N, C-alpha and C positions, 0 to 999 in steps of 0.2 A: 688700793688693790682689794681690800676687804669689801668695800662698798660695791666695787665692780663685780666681784664674784657673787655677792648677795643679790645684786640686780640680775645677773645671768640666771641664777637659781630661781629668783622671783618670776622671771619671764618664762622660764622653762624648768619646772621642778625635776625633770629627767636629765638635765644637762650634765653629762658625765664630767666634762672638763671643769665646769664651775664647781660642781660638787667635790671634785678631787683637789682643786686648787685652794678652796676655802680653808680646809684644816691646815694645809701647808703654810698658807699666808698667816693664819692666826698664830701658828707656832713660831714663824720667823719674826713676828712682833716681839717675841720674848728677847730677842737680841738687843732691842732698843728700849726695853721696858725695865726701868730700875726698880720698880716696886714688886715685891714678892707676891702681894695679893693680886696684882694685875697679871703676873706670870701664871699664877694658879688659875685665874679666871680665863685667860687665853687658852690654857691647856684644857680646861673643862669644856670650853666652847669648841675647841678643835676635836676633842673626843666625841662630843655630841654630833658634830658634822661628820666625823668618820663613821659613827654608827649608822647615820642616815645613808651615807655612801655605801657602806658594807651591806645594808639591807637591800638596796636597789641593785648593786653590781658586785656581788660577793667575790667572784673569781676574775674580775677585770684587772688588767695590768695597771690602770690608773688607781684603783683601790689599793692594790698591793704597794704601789709606789707612794701613795699618800700615807699609808700606814708606816712604811719604811722611813719616810722623812719625819713623820710625827715622832717615832721612837728615837730616831737619830738626833733630832734637835732636842728632844726631852733628855736624852742621855748626856748632853753637853751642859745642862743646867742643873748643878748639884742640888739646888733648892727643891726642884720638882722631880728629880730623877729617881728611878727605881733600879735595883741591881740588874734586872733582866732587860732593861731598855736597849742596851747595846746589842745583845744577842737577838732581841726581837727585830731591831732595825736591820741587822744582817740577814735574818731569815726572810723578812718581807721584801727587802731590796733584791735579794737573790731570786725570789719567786717572780718579782716584777720583771727582772732582766731576762729570765728564762722564757716567760710568756711573750715578751716583746721580741726576743730573738727568733722564736718560732714564727711569729707573725711576719717579721721582716724577711725571713727565709722563704716564705710563700708569697712574697711581694704584695703585702697588704697595702691598700690605698688609703689607709687611715692617716690623715695629714699630721696628726700630733704624735704619731708613733716614733719616728726617728729622733725628734728633739727630746722626747721623754726618755728614750732608750739611752741617748748620749748622757743625759743628766743622771739617770739612774746608775749607769755604769761608773761615772765619775764619783758619785756618792758612795757606791759600793766599794770601789777600789780604794777610795780615800779612807773609808771606815776600816777596811781590812788592813791597810798599810799603817794607819794610826794605832791599830790594835796589835801590831807586830806579827801579823799573820801572813808572812811573806810567801810561803809556799802555797797558801790558799788563794792569794790574790793573783798569782802569776797567770793562771788560765783566763781570768777575767780581763787582764790587761792584754793578753794575746787576742781575745775576742774583740776588744776595743780596737786593736791594731788592724785586724781584718775588716772591721766595720768601716774605719776611716779610709782604708785602701779602696774598698768598694765604692765609697762615697766620694773618692778623690779629694778628701779634705786633708790636705797635706800639712796645714798649719797645726791641726790638732793631732795628726799622726806623729809629728815630731815629738810632742810632749809625751805621747804614749810610748814611743820608742825610748825616750829618756827614762821614763818610769820603769820599763822592763829592764833596762840596763842597770838601774839602781837596785832593783829587786834581785837581779842576778848577783850583784856585788854583795848585797846583804846576806844572800844565801851561801856565799862563798864560792860561787861559780865565776871566777875571775875571767876565765877565757871566754865564757858565754857573754859576759857583760860587754866585752870589747866588740862582739859581733853586732850589737845593737847601737 
C-alpha cells in the first residue's frame, strides 16, 4: 500500500487521494510494527506526508480525514501518543464529516466522497463511544442512519440502528432503546 501511494504521488504530485492515503497507511503500519524505533519513524514519515498534504489542500475533507486518522492511530499507541491526540482526532474527524456531509447534501460527483464519509463516520462514532461520550455520539449515529437509508445500504443500517439502541441504553433512555 505504501509503495502504491508513493507511486501515485510520484506520477501526480497533486494527487489528493494518494497524498491523503499515504500518512494513514504509514500510521497503520504501526499496528504490525513491534519496534519502537520503527513506530517513531513511521509517525515522523506520516507527519511529513501530512504537512505536504496540508500545504496543498488545507481545508479539504481528505486532509481533515487523514489528520483525524493520524491522531486517532497515534492515540492508540502509548509509546508515541501525546495527551492531546485523542481530542485532535475527534476535532479533525468531526471537521471532515461536516465537510463531507455538506458536499453529499449538494450531490457532489466526487467518487471518493461517500466511502470516505462512511469510514470517517465509523471512526468518529467509534472514537466517541470508546471515550464514553454517549450524548455527543448520538447525533452522529443518527446522521449515519440517515445516510444509510438514502443509500439503501440496509446491511450497514442495521449496525447503526443497533449502535443507537445501545447508546440510548447507556444514556438511560430505556424506552427509546426499544424503538431502535
